[in-house]
TORKOL-4160 file (C-alpha; in steps of 0.2 Angstrom, whole numbers, padded with zeros to 4 digits, m for minus):
314
<pt num="1" X="m0082" Y="0431" Z="m0155"/>
<pt num="2" X="m0083" Y="0450" Z="m0156"/>
<pt num="3" X="m0086" Y="0458" Z="m0173"/>
<pt num="4" X="m0076" Y="0473" Z="m0176"/>
<pt num="5" X="m0083" Y="0487" Z="m0187"/>
<pt num="6" X="m0070" Y="0498" Z="m0194"/>
<pt num="7" X="m0074" Y="0515" Z="m0201"/>
<pt num="8" X="m0061" Y="0518" Z="m0214"/>
<pt num="9" X="m0067" Y="0536" Z="m0217"/>
<pt num="10" X="m0058" Y="0539" Z="m0201"/>
<pt num="11" X="m0041" Y="0534" Z="m0207"/>
<pt num="12" X="m0027" Y="0546" Z="m0202"/>
<pt num="13" X="m0010" Y="0545" Z="m0210"/>
<pt num="14" X="0004" Y="0545" Z="m0197"/>
<pt num="15" X="0019" Y="0540" Z="m0207"/>
<pt num="16" X="0024" Y="0529" Z="m0222"/>
<pt num="17" X="0015" Y="0512" Z="m0220"/>
<pt num="18" X="0006" Y="0517" Z="m0204"/>
<pt num="19" X="m0012" Y="0524" Z="m0202"/>
<pt num="20" X="m0023" Y="0526" Z="m0188"/>
<pt num="21" X="m0042" Y="0522" Z="m0188"/>
<pt num="22" X="m0056" Y="0521" Z="m0176"/>
<pt num="23" X="m0068" Y="0506" Z="m0173"/>
<pt num="24" X="m0087" Y="0508" Z="m0170"/>
<pt num="25" X="m0084" Y="0510" Z="m0152"/>
<pt num="26" X="m0072" Y="0524" Z="m0153"/>
<pt num="27" X="m0056" Y="0513" Z="m0150"/>
<pt num="28" X="m0041" Y="0518" Z="m0159"/>
<pt num="29" X="m0031" Y="0505" Z="m0170"/>
<pt num="30" X="m0016" Y="0506" Z="m0181"/>
<pt num="31" X="m0017" Y="0500" Z="m0199"/>
<pt num="32" X="0001" Y="0494" Z="m0203"/>
<pt num="33" X="0006" Y="0490" Z="m0220"/>
<pt num="34" X="0015" Y="0474" Z="m0224"/>
<pt num="35" X="0034" Y="0477" Z="m0227"/>
<pt num="36" X="0039" Y="0476" Z="m0245"/>
<pt num="37" X="0052" Y="0462" Z="m0241"/>
<pt num="38" X="0040" Y="0450" Z="m0234"/>
<pt num="39" X="0028" Y="0439" Z="m0243"/>
<pt num="40" X="0009" Y="0439" Z="m0237"/>
<pt num="41" X="0012" Y="0422" Z="m0229"/>
<pt num="42" X="0028" Y="0428" Z="m0220"/>
<pt num="43" X="0019" Y="0443" Z="m0213"/>
<pt num="44" X="0006" Y="0432" Z="m0207"/>
<pt num="45" X="0018" Y="0421" Z="m0198"/>
<pt num="46" X="0027" Y="0436" Z="m0190"/>
<pt num="47" X="0011" Y="0442" Z="m0184"/>
<pt num="48" X="0006" Y="0425" Z="m0177"/>
<pt num="49" X="0022" Y="0424" Z="m0168"/>
<pt num="50" X="0020" Y="0441" Z="m0160"/>
<pt num="51" X="0003" Y="0435" Z="m0153"/>
<pt num="52" X="0010" Y="0419" Z="m0146"/>
<pt num="53" X="0023" Y="0429" Z="m0137"/>
<pt num="54" X="0009" Y="0440" Z="m0131"/>
<pt num="55" X="0000" Y="0425" Z="m0123"/>
<pt num="56" X="0017" Y="0420" Z="m0115"/>
<pt num="57" X="0018" Y="0437" Z="m0106"/>
<pt num="58" X="0028" Y="0448" Z="m0118"/>
<pt num="59" X="0019" Y="0465" Z="m0119"/>
<pt num="60" X="0015" Y="0467" Z="m0138"/>
<pt num="61" X="0000" Y="0476" Z="m0146"/>
<pt num="62" X="m0015" Y="0464" Z="m0149"/>
<pt num="63" X="m0018" Y="0461" Z="m0167"/>
<pt num="64" X="m0036" Y="0458" Z="m0173"/>
<pt num="65" X="m0038" Y="0442" Z="m0182"/>
<pt num="66" X="m0051" Y="0440" Z="m0196"/>
<pt num="67" X="m0058" Y="0425" Z="m0205"/>
<pt num="68" X="m0043" Y="0424" Z="m0216"/>
<pt num="69" X="m0029" Y="0427" Z="m0202"/>
<pt num="70" X="m0021" Y="0442" Z="m0196"/>
<pt num="71" X="m0019" Y="0451" Z="m0212"/>
<pt num="72" X="m0031" Y="0463" Z="m0220"/>
<pt num="73" X="m0032" Y="0467" Z="m0239"/>
<pt num="74" X="m0035" Y="0485" Z="m0241"/>
<pt num="75" X="m0033" Y="0496" Z="m0257"/>
<pt num="76" X="m0023" Y="0482" Z="m0265"/>
<pt num="77" X="m0011" Y="0481" Z="m0251"/>
<pt num="78" X="m0009" Y="0469" Z="m0236"/>
<pt num="79" X="m0011" Y="0477" Z="m0218"/>
<pt num="80" X="m0012" Y="0471" Z="m0200"/>
<pt num="81" X="m0024" Y="0480" Z="m0188"/>
<pt num="82" X="m0016" Y="0482" Z="m0171"/>
<pt num="83" X="m0022" Y="0490" Z="m0155"/>
<pt num="84" X="m0015" Y="0508" Z="m0154"/>
<pt num="85" X="m0004" Y="0509" Z="m0139"/>
<pt num="86" X="m0001" Y="0527" Z="m0132"/>
<pt num="87" X="0016" Y="0531" Z="m0125"/>
<pt num="88" X="0018" Y="0540" Z="m0109"/>
<pt num="89" X="0037" Y="0541" Z="m0107"/>
<pt num="90" X="0053" Y="0546" Z="m0115"/>
<pt num="91" X="0060" Y="0530" Z="m0123"/>
<pt num="92" X="0078" Y="0535" Z="m0123"/>
<pt num="93" X="0078" Y="0534" Z="m0103"/>
<pt num="94" X="0075" Y="0516" Z="m0104"/>
<pt num="95" X="0088" Y="0509" Z="m0116"/>
<pt num="96" X="0095" Y="0496" Z="m0104"/>
<pt num="97" X="0078" Y="0488" Z="m0102"/>
<pt num="98" X="0080" Y="0481" Z="m0120"/>
<pt num="99" X="0092" Y="0468" Z="m0112"/>
<pt num="100" X="0078" Y="0462" Z="m0101"/>
<pt num="101" X="0066" Y="0461" Z="m0116"/>
<pt num="102" X="0079" Y="0451" Z="m0126"/>
<pt num="103" X="0082" Y="0439" Z="m0112"/>
<pt num="104" X="0063" Y="0436" Z="m0110"/>
<pt num="105" X="0061" Y="0433" Z="m0129"/>
<pt num="106" X="0074" Y="0419" Z="m0128"/>
<pt num="107" X="0066" Y="0412" Z="m0113"/>
<pt num="108" X="0049" Y="0411" Z="m0121"/>
<pt num="109" X="0055" Y="0404" Z="m0138"/>
<pt num="110" X="0053" Y="0386" Z="m0134"/>
<pt num="111" X="0034" Y="0389" Z="m0130"/>
<pt num="112" X="0031" Y="0396" Z="m0148"/>
<pt num="113" X="0022" Y="0383" Z="m0158"/>
<pt num="114" X="0029" Y="0383" Z="m0176"/>
<pt num="115" X="0032" Y="0371" Z="m0190"/>
<pt num="116" X="0050" Y="0365" Z="m0190"/>
<pt num="117" X="0061" Y="0360" Z="m0204"/>
<pt num="118" X="0077" Y="0349" Z="m0203"/>
<pt num="119" X="0085" Y="0360" Z="m0190"/>
<pt num="120" X="0075" Y="0376" Z="m0187"/>
<pt num="121" X="0058" Y="0383" Z="m0187"/>
<pt num="122" X="0051" Y="0389" Z="m0204"/>
<pt num="123" X="0048" Y="0408" Z="m0205"/>
<pt num="124" X="0060" Y="0417" Z="m0217"/>
<pt num="125" X="0074" Y="0412" Z="m0228"/>
<pt num="126" X="0083" Y="0428" Z="m0227"/>
<pt num="127" X="0086" Y="0440" Z="m0213"/>
<pt num="128" X="0098" Y="0455" Z="m0211"/>
<pt num="129" X="0105" Y="0450" Z="m0194"/>
<pt num="130" X="0113" Y="0434" Z="m0201"/>
<pt num="131" X="0131" Y="0433" Z="m0196"/>
<pt num="132" X="0137" Y="0417" Z="m0205"/>
<pt num="133" X="0152" Y="0418" Z="m0217"/>
<pt num="134" X="0141" Y="0419" Z="m0233"/>
<pt num="135" X="0131" Y="0433" Z="m0226"/>
<pt num="136" X="0146" Y="0443" Z="m0220"/>
<pt num="137" X="0155" Y="0440" Z="m0236"/>
<pt num="138" X="0141" Y="0448" Z="m0245"/>
<pt num="139" X="0141" Y="0463" Z="m0233"/>
<pt num="140" X="0159" Y="0467" Z="m0236"/>
<pt num="141" X="0156" Y="0465" Z="m0255"/>
<pt num="142" X="0142" Y="0479" Z="m0253"/>
<pt num="143" X="0155" Y="0491" Z="m0246"/>
<pt num="144" X="0168" Y="0486" Z="m0259"/>
<pt num="145" X="0156" Y="0494" Z="m0272"/>
<pt num="146" X="0160" Y="0511" Z="m0265"/>
<pt num="147" X="0179" Y="0510" Z="m0265"/>
<pt num="148" X="0193" Y="0508" Z="m0277"/>
<pt num="149" X="0211" Y="0507" Z="m0278"/>
<pt num="150" X="0221" Y="0509" Z="m0262"/>
<pt num="151" X="0205" Y="0512" Z="m0253"/>
<pt num="152" X="0200" Y="0494" Z="m0255"/>
<pt num="153" X="0213" Y="0489" Z="m0242"/>
<pt num="154" X="0201" Y="0496" Z="m0228"/>
<pt num="155" X="0188" Y="0484" Z="m0233"/>
<pt num="156" X="0200" Y="0469" Z="m0236"/>
<pt num="157" X="0207" Y="0472" Z="m0218"/>
<pt num="158" X="0190" Y="0473" Z="m0210"/>
<pt num="159" X="0185" Y="0457" Z="m0219"/>
<pt num="160" X="0201" Y="0448" Z="m0214"/>
<pt num="161" X="0198" Y="0454" Z="m0196"/>
<pt num="162" X="0181" Y="0447" Z="m0195"/>
<pt num="163" X="0185" Y="0430" Z="m0202"/>
<pt num="164" X="0200" Y="0428" Z="m0189"/>
<pt num="165" X="0186" Y="0427" Z="m0176"/>
<pt num="166" X="0181" Y="0410" Z="m0183"/>
<pt num="167" X="0164" Y="0410" Z="m0175"/>
<pt num="168" X="0157" Y="0393" Z="m0172"/>
<pt num="169" X="0138" Y="0397" Z="m0174"/>
<pt num="170" X="0133" Y="0379" Z="m0169"/>
<pt num="171" X="0140" Y="0383" Z="m0151"/>
<pt num="172" X="0128" Y="0397" Z="m0149"/>
<pt num="173" X="0110" Y="0395" Z="m0142"/>
<pt num="174" X="0096" Y="0398" Z="m0155"/>
<pt num="175" X="0079" Y="0407" Z="m0152"/>
<pt num="176" X="0066" Y="0418" Z="m0160"/>
<pt num="177" X="0074" Y="0435" Z="m0161"/>
<pt num="178" X="0065" Y="0451" Z="m0164"/>
<pt num="179" X="0077" Y="0456" Z="m0177"/>
<pt num="180" X="0077" Y="0475" Z="m0175"/>
<pt num="181" X="0077" Y="0478" Z="m0156"/>
<pt num="182" X="0079" Y="0496" Z="m0151"/>
<pt num="183" X="0070" Y="0509" Z="m0141"/>
<pt num="184" X="0060" Y="0516" Z="m0156"/>
<pt num="185" X="0052" Y="0499" Z="m0158"/>
<pt num="186" X="0045" Y="0500" Z="m0140"/>
<pt num="187" X="0031" Y="0509" Z="m0132"/>
<pt num="188" X="0032" Y="0514" Z="m0113"/>
<pt num="189" X="0016" Y="0513" Z="m0104"/>
<pt num="190" X="0010" Y="0512" Z="m0086"/>
<pt num="191" X="0009" Y="0493" Z="m0089"/>
<pt num="192" X="0027" Y="0492" Z="m0094"/>
<pt num="193" X="0037" Y="0491" Z="m0110"/>
<pt num="194" X="0027" Y="0486" Z="m0126"/>
<pt num="195" X="0037" Y="0478" Z="m0140"/>
<pt num="196" X="0031" Y="0483" Z="m0157"/>
<pt num="197" X="0036" Y="0480" Z="m0176"/>
<pt num="198" X="0039" Y="0461" Z="m0177"/>
<pt num="199" X="0042" Y="0462" Z="m0196"/>
<pt num="200" X="0060" Y="0455" Z="m0194"/>
<pt num="201" X="0057" Y="0441" Z="m0182"/>
<pt num="202" X="0066" Y="0426" Z="m0186"/>
<pt num="203" X="0076" Y="0411" Z="m0179"/>
<pt num="204" X="0094" Y="0415" Z="m0176"/>
<pt num="205" X="0107" Y="0414" Z="m0163"/>
<pt num="206" X="0099" Y="0423" Z="m0148"/>
<pt num="207" X="0114" Y="0434" Z="m0145"/>
<pt num="208" X="0110" Y="0445" Z="m0160"/>
<pt num="209" X="0095" Y="0452" Z="m0151"/>
<pt num="210" X="0106" Y="0458" Z="m0137"/>
<pt num="211" X="0120" Y="0465" Z="m0147"/>
<pt num="212" X="0110" Y="0474" Z="m0160"/>
<pt num="213" X="0102" Y="0486" Z="m0147"/>
<pt num="214" X="0120" Y="0488" Z="m0140"/>
<pt num="215" X="0126" Y="0493" Z="m0157"/>
<pt num="216" X="0111" Y="0505" Z="m0161"/>
<pt num="217" X="0112" Y="0514" Z="m0145"/>
<pt num="218" X="0130" Y="0512" Z="m0140"/>
<pt num="219" X="0138" Y="0516" Z="m0157"/>
<pt num="220" X="0125" Y="0527" Z="m0166"/>
<pt num="221" X="0119" Y="0544" Z="m0160"/>
<pt num="222" X="0100" Y="0544" Z="m0163"/>
<pt num="223" X="0091" Y="0556" Z="m0152"/>
<pt num="224" X="0075" Y="0557" Z="m0162"/>
<pt num="225" X="0066" Y="0543" Z="m0172"/>
<pt num="226" X="0064" Y="0555" Z="m0187"/>
<pt num="227" X="0082" Y="0560" Z="m0187"/>
<pt num="228" X="0097" Y="0552" Z="m0197"/>
<pt num="229" X="0108" Y="0542" Z="m0184"/>
<pt num="230" X="0126" Y="0548" Z="m0184"/>
<pt num="231" X="0141" Y="0537" Z="m0180"/>
<pt num="232" X="0148" Y="0542" Z="m0162"/>
<pt num="233" X="0166" Y="0546" Z="m0160"/>
<pt num="234" X="0167" Y="0534" Z="m0146"/>
<pt num="235" X="0157" Y="0519" Z="m0141"/>
<pt num="236" X="0146" Y="0522" Z="m0125"/>
<pt num="237" X="0154" Y="0508" Z="m0115"/>
<pt num="238" X="0145" Y="0511" Z="m0099"/>
<pt num="239" X="0128" Y="0511" Z="m0108"/>
<pt num="240" X="0132" Y="0495" Z="m0117"/>
<pt num="241" X="0138" Y="0487" Z="m0100"/>
<pt num="242" X="0121" Y="0492" Z="m0092"/>
<pt num="243" X="0111" Y="0484" Z="m0106"/>
<pt num="244" X="0121" Y="0468" Z="m0105"/>
<pt num="245" X="0119" Y="0468" Z="m0086"/>
<pt num="246" X="0100" Y="0469" Z="m0088"/>
<pt num="247" X="0100" Y="0454" Z="m0099"/>
<pt num="248" X="0110" Y="0444" Z="m0087"/>
<pt num="249" X="0098" Y="0448" Z="m0073"/>
<pt num="250" X="0086" Y="0437" Z="m0082"/>
<pt num="251" X="0096" Y="0425" Z="m0093"/>
<pt num="252" X="0115" Y="0421" Z="m0091"/>
<pt num="253" X="0126" Y="0421" Z="m0107"/>
<pt num="254" X="0134" Y="0405" Z="m0110"/>
<pt num="255" X="0153" Y="0402" Z="m0111"/>
<pt num="256" X="0153" Y="0403" Z="m0130"/>
<pt num="257" X="0142" Y="0418" Z="m0131"/>
<pt num="258" X="0154" Y="0427" Z="m0120"/>
<pt num="259" X="0169" Y="0421" Z="m0130"/>
<pt num="260" X="0161" Y="0427" Z="m0147"/>
<pt num="261" X="0153" Y="0443" Z="m0140"/>
<pt num="262" X="0167" Y="0454" Z="m0148"/>
<pt num="263" X="0165" Y="0445" Z="m0165"/>
<pt num="264" X="0146" Y="0447" Z="m0165"/>
<pt num="265" X="0148" Y="0466" Z="m0160"/>
<pt num="266" X="0160" Y="0468" Z="m0174"/>
<pt num="267" X="0149" Y="0459" Z="m0187"/>
<pt num="268" X="0133" Y="0469" Z="m0182"/>
<pt num="269" X="0143" Y="0485" Z="m0182"/>
<pt num="270" X="0146" Y="0482" Z="m0201"/>
<pt num="271" X="0128" Y="0477" Z="m0203"/>
<pt num="272" X="0122" Y="0492" Z="m0195"/>
<pt num="273" X="0133" Y="0504" Z="m0205"/>
<pt num="274" X="0126" Y="0496" Z="m0221"/>
<pt num="275" X="0108" Y="0497" Z="m0215"/>
<pt num="276" X="0109" Y="0515" Z="m0208"/>
<pt num="277" X="0119" Y="0522" Z="m0222"/>
<pt num="278" X="0107" Y="0514" Z="m0235"/>
<pt num="279" X="0121" Y="0506" Z="m0245"/>
<pt num="280" X="0111" Y="0491" Z="m0251"/>
<pt num="281" X="0097" Y="0502" Z="m0259"/>
<pt num="282" X="0108" Y="0517" Z="m0261"/>
<pt num="283" X="0093" Y="0527" Z="m0256"/>
<pt num="284" X="0103" Y="0542" Z="m0250"/>
<pt num="285" X="0113" Y="0544" Z="m0266"/>
<pt num="286" X="0129" Y="0550" Z="m0257"/>
<pt num="287" X="0145" Y="0553" Z="m0266"/>
<pt num="288" X="0158" Y="0539" Z="m0265"/>
<pt num="289" X="0170" Y="0550" Z="m0257"/>
<pt num="290" X="0158" Y="0554" Z="m0242"/>
<pt num="291" X="0154" Y="0535" Z="m0241"/>
<pt num="292" X="0172" Y="0530" Z="m0241"/>
<pt num="293" X="0176" Y="0543" Z="m0227"/>
<pt num="294" X="0161" Y="0536" Z="m0217"/>
<pt num="295" X="0167" Y="0518" Z="m0219"/>
<pt num="296" X="0185" Y="0523" Z="m0213"/>
<pt num="297" X="0177" Y="0531" Z="m0198"/>
<pt num="298" X="0167" Y="0516" Z="m0194"/>
<pt num="299" X="0182" Y="0504" Z="m0196"/>
<pt num="300" X="0192" Y="0516" Z="m0185"/>
<pt num="301" X="0179" Y="0515" Z="m0172"/>
<pt num="302" X="0179" Y="0496" Z="m0173"/>
<pt num="303" X="0198" Y="0496" Z="m0170"/>
<pt num="304" X="0196" Y="0506" Z="m0154"/>
<pt num="305" X="0181" Y="0496" Z="m0147"/>
<pt num="306" X="0186" Y="0490" Z="m0129"/>
<pt num="307" X="0180" Y="0472" Z="m0131"/>
<pt num="308" X="0189" Y="0467" Z="m0115"/>
<pt num="309" X="0177" Y="0479" Z="m0106"/>
<pt num="310" X="0162" Y="0473" Z="m0116"/>
<pt num="311" X="0166" Y="0455" Z="m0114"/>
<pt num="312" X="0168" Y="0457" Z="m0095"/>
<pt num="313" X="0150" Y="0453" Z="m0091"/>
<pt num="314" X="0146" Y="0450" Z="m0073"/>
């Protein structure tokens, strides 16, 4: 077994929670901090799954494993040490390939060795992309904190619309899903597309890993990773169709996945708005008037989504 000697005097801060360091042979690595919302054990599990997927042919950065697992305790925080992957391309030009990656993750899921509970593998108890009735009711409740009086009808109508879909989650195939699949969680190299940041990996209906990048890149204008995404006036239908078609090149959607595709789009549009606008943590400290107007714009966009076109997957 190779012994890695890290020179922590070479640590270079890249962005919050991410540092770069060099080993004794001059090889660069990333020192990535454990997310605040994961326990040390959950972070270890997420890293373990990413490395099992790597063995199954998914391009992911190698994570160094020590005597106590994949995590390193440094300066009173938990980190992982991952090989630094240098990008050589513009990620925005390859959005549709996320469909292929989502399909490959679904195909490899059965090969991942994980302890199972009564009905699903054990990893995390809570995750943002849940679209069950309880999780969605909580999402609408979050938005209701910012409106009052006559404005409340917007949220009530949106909530009623979602529950009219009556999604039967038991009819949808399950798999490990990345949980935050978009181009800024990929790195393009000569070897292909590397998938990074497995902090949100969890067991869920597999279709969320397909719809989430469709929402992020079809509904939100996000030209640079360090810029705040802005809601588009119209959905990029053609871009979404290309992403769906790339998925179907490798994995066919089932009858029920196609049936509930509009409902999942709608649910994750709501989730993306809450996430991107920072409503849960209220980190942006926006005025209620601004947030209400944004909620109206988002719901208006939802009303005009051409689900007939989106659902027509060849």
